[in-house]
C-alpha positions in Angstrom: 89.6 89.4 9.0 91.7 88.6 5.8 92.4 85.1 7.4 88.7 84.3 7.9 87.8 85.6 4.4 90.5 83.3 3.0 88.8 80.3 4.8 85.4 81.3 3.3 86.9 81.4 -0.2 88.9 78.2 0.2 86.0 76.2 1.6 83.8 77.6 -1.2 86.3 76.3 -3.8 86.6 72.9 -2.2 82.8 72.3 -1.7 81.7 73.8 -5.0 84.2 71.8 -7.1 83.6 68.6 -5.1 79.8 68.7 -4.9 79.5 69.9 -8.5 81.4 66.8 -9.6 78.7 64.8 -8.0 75.7 66.8 -9.1 76.6 67.8 -12.7 79.5 65.6 -13.6 79.3 62.6 -11.3 76.6 60.1 -10.6 73.8 62.5 -11.6 75.5 64.0 -14.6 75.3 63.1 -18.3 78.9 61.9 -18.3 79.3 60.1 -15.0 82.7 60.5 -13.4 82.2 57.6 -10.9 83.7 57.6 -7.5 87.3 57.9 -8.7 86.5 61.0 -10.6 84.6 62.5 -7.7 87.4 61.6 -5.3 89.9 63.3 -7.6 87.6 66.4 -7.9 87.6 66.8 -4.1 91.3 66.2 -3.9 92.3 68.6 -6.7 89.9 71.2 -5.3 91.7 70.9 -2.0 95.1 71.2 -3.6 94.1 74.3 -5.5 92.7 75.9 -2.4 95.7 74.9 -0.3 98.2 76.6 -2.5 95.9 79.6 -3.2 95.1 80.5 0.4 97.4 78.3 2.5 99.9 81.2 3.1 97.1 83.3 4.5 95.0 81.1 6.7 96.7 77.7 6.6 93.8 76.4 4.4 92.0 74.4 7.0 88.7 74.5 5.1 87.3 72.0 7.6 86.2 72.4 11.2 87.7 69.0 12.1 91.1 70.1 10.8 90.8 73.4 12.8 90.0 71.4 15.9 92.9 69.1 15.3 95.3 72.0 14.7 94.1 73.7 17.9 94.5 70.6 20.1 97.9 70.0 18.6 98.9 73.4 20.0 99.3 75.1 16.7 96.6 77.8 16.8 95.1 80.0 19.6 91.6 79.2 21.0 90.3 82.6 20.0 90.5 81.6 16.3 88.7 78.3 16.4 85.1 79.5 16.3 85.7 82.2 13.7 87.4 79.6 11.5 84.4 77.3 11.9 82.0 80.0 11.1 84.0 81.0 8.0 84.2 77.4 6.8 80.5 76.8 7.2 79.6 80.1 5.4 81.9 79.2 2.5 80.2 75.8 2.2 76.8 77.3 2.3 77.7 79.8 -0.4 79.1 77.0 -2.5 75.9 75.0 -2.2 73.8 78.1 -2.9 75.8 78.7 -6.1 75.3 75.1 -7.2 71.6 75.3 -6.4 71.2 78.4 -8.5 73.1 76.8 -11.4 71.2 73.5 -11.5 67.9 75.3 -11.0 68.2 76.4 -14.6 68.2 72.8 -15.8 65.5 71.9 -18.3 62.6 70.3 -16.5 64.1 71.4 -13.1 66.6 69.7 -11.0 65.3 66.6 -9.3 68.5 65.2 -7.9 70.4 66.1 -4.7 73.2 68.5 -4.0 76.0 66.2 -3.2 74.9 65.7 0.4 76.4 63.0 2.6 74.4 60.0 3.8 74.3 56.3 4.3 71.9 53.6 3.1 70.4 52.4 6.3 69.3 49.2 4.5 73.0 48.3 3.8 75.0 50.1 6.6 74.3 50.5 10.3 74.9 53.9 11.9 77.8 52.5 13.8 79.6 51.5 10.6 79.0 55.0 9.1 80.1 56.7 12.3 83.3 54.6 12.5 84.1 55.2 8.8 83.8 58.9 9.2 85.8 59.0 12.5 88.7 56.8 11.2 88.7 58.6 7.8 88.9 62.0 9.5 91.6 60.8 11.9 93.6 59.6 9.0 93.2 62.8 7.0 94.0 65.2 9.9 96.9 63.0 11.0 98.4 63.4 7.5 97.8 67.1 7.6 99.5 67.6 11.0 102.4 65.4 9.9 103.3 67.1 6.6 102.8 70.6 8.1 104.9 69.9 11.2 107.5 72.7 11.5 110.4 70.3 11.7 109.7 68.5 8.5 107.4 70.6 6.4 107.5 70.2 2.7 106.6 72.3 -0.4 104.5 69.3 -1.5 102.3 69.4 1.6 99.3 70.6 -0.3 99.7 67.9 -2.9 100.0 65.1 -0.3 97.0 66.4 1.6 94.9 66.6 -1.6 95.8 63.1 -2.7 95.1 61.8 0.8 91.6 63.3 0.6 91.1 61.7 -2.9 92.2 58.3 -1.6 89.8 58.5 1.3 87.0 59.3 -1.1 87.9 56.2 -3.1 87.4 54.1 -0.1 84.4 55.8 1.6 82.1 57.0 -1.1 80.1 53.8 -1.3 79.4 54.0 2.4 78.8 57.6 3.4 79.6 59.6 0.3 82.7 60.8 2.2 82.5 63.8 4.5 85.4 63.9 6.9 84.4 67.6 7.0 81.4 69.0 8.8 81.3 72.1 6.7 81.3 70.1 3.5 78.2 68.2 4.9 76.3 71.2 6.3 76.1 73.2 3.1 74.6 70.5 0.8 72.4 69.1 3.5 70.6 72.5 3.9 69.7 72.5 0.2 68.9 68.8 0.0 66.7 68.5 3.1 65.0 65.3 4.1 67.2 62.4 5.0 70.4 64.5 4.5 69.3 66.8 7.4 68.2 63.8 9.5 71.7 62.2 9.1 73.7 65.4 9.3 74.5 65.0 13.0 76.8 62.1 12.2 78.8 64.1 9.7 79.4 66.8 12.3 80.1 64.6 15.4 82.2 61.8 13.9 84.7 64.0 12.0 85.1 66.3 15.0 86.0 63.4 17.2 88.4 62.0 14.6 90.0 65.4 14.2 90.3 65.8 17.9 92.0 62.4 18.4 94.5 63.3 15.6 95.3 66.6 17.4 95.8 64.9 20.7 98.1 62.3 19.1 100.1 65.0 17.4 100.4 67.0 20.7 101.8 63.9 22.3 104.8 64.3 20.0 104.3 61.5 17.5 105.8 63.7 14.8 108.8 64.8 16.8 112.2 63.2 16.2 113.9 61.5 19.1 
């Protein structure tokens, strides 16, 4: 149970810090951070969570990461669904906390809650899907590489967080950057509308990307000859 609670807490930290940077400090805030600032917020949030709860649960914080870790043969099947549930609960609590905070805004909050989505007038669904799939594959591949038992490093959390930040730099203009179904589910529930209508892509594409990364890792790409 402590492991699952750690995933709830870690995912809460990641989603709250990241989406708050969008809602109150980013594009919708009085002092816009821009996509670089938002990317760094997500990356730093992940670094903080990784070092805080990594020794307890591995700090997956992301159903796509959990699926990749499982398919790479690094966790038992019985833990996959509980991890997913914990991550989604953590994301929903984070979005609820942000909703409560911005509800006190003078005149009411009229913006979103950091939900993912793509502008259908600029990007086709295939482009958004491929971005999320490739982005997640890249992210999970890095995670599985730096946490491999044969060449793990104390800087793994830093590398993973910076990778997430760099993916945000590239992907924010297209999808807002998910690469994490839990991160998308929480804000979508409070945003409604188009965010809910497009949510399926931010669940399916990252899970496929994470699964491919897990299969590639299982094939021994990270093993020395």
